[in-house]
C-alpha positions in Angstrom: 8.9 1.7 -3.1 7.0 2.2 -6.4 9.5 2.3 -9.3 8.3 3.9 -12.5 8.8 1.7 -15.6 8.1 4.5 -18.0 5.8 7.5 -18.7 3.5 7.9 -21.7 1.6 11.2 -22.0 0.0 11.7 -18.6 0.2 8.0 -17.7 2.8 6.7 -15.3 3.4 2.9 -15.6 4.8 1.5 -12.3 5.2 -1.4 -10.0 4.3 -1.7 -6.3 7.2 -3.5 -4.6 6.3 -6.8 -3.0 2.6 -6.6 -3.9 2.3 -10.0 -5.5 4.3 -12.4 -7.8 2.2 -12.5 -10.9 3.6 -10.0 -13.4 1.4 -6.9 -13.7 1.7 -3.1 -14.0 -0.2 -0.2 -12.4 -0.9 2.9 -14.4 -1.7 6.2 -12.7 -3.0 9.3 -14.3 -5.0 12.4 -13.2 -8.3 10.6 -13.8 -7.6 7.4 -11.9 -5.7 4.1 -11.8 -5.7 0.8 -13.5 -3.9 -2.6 -12.9 -3.1 -4.8 -15.9 -2.0 -8.4 -15.8 0.8 -9.4 -18.2 0.4 -13.1 -17.7 -0.9 -15.4 -18.7 -2.0 -12.7 -21.2 -2.5 -9.0 -21.1 -5.8 -8.1 -19.5 -7.4 -5.5 -17.3 -7.3 -6.5 -13.6 -8.8 -3.3 -12.0 -10.1 0.1 -13.1 -10.7 3.1 -10.8 -12.0 6.0 -12.7 -10.7 5.7 -16.3 -13.0 5.9 -19.3 -13.1 3.3 -22.1 -11.0 5.4 -24.5 -8.3 5.8 -21.8 -8.4 2.1 -21.1 -8.0 1.3 -24.8 -5.0 3.5 -25.1 -3.4 2.1 -21.9 -4.0 -1.5 -23.1 -2.5 -0.6 -26.5 0.6 0.9 -25.0 1.0 -2.0 -22.6 0.8 -4.5 -25.5 3.3 -2.5 -27.5 5.8 -2.2 -24.6 5.1 -5.6 -22.8 8.6 -6.8 -23.3 10.0 -3.7 -21.7 7.6 -4.1 -18.8 8.6 -7.7 -18.3 12.3 -6.9 -18.4 11.9 -4.1 -15.9 9.9 -6.5 -13.6 12.6 -9.1 -13.8 15.3 -6.6 -13.1 13.5 -5.0 -10.2 12.2 -8.2 -8.5 15.1 -10.6 -9.2 17.9 -8.4 -7.7 
């Protein structure tokens, strides 16, 4: 199961269930996919196909909505 946390423009922010314990979010879009760590700080873990301007936008949105992502993580994985 891959629950969607939220959508922003063409980007889908989601989790992969039971992938690993460290808080992170995957972002899918028509051009590719990224994985972003949220701890110990927000940073890019993996990029498949996105350009620098797309990465910058995704990282900005992740920082702006980090609390929402963390709360969704806790709700999903701590049930």
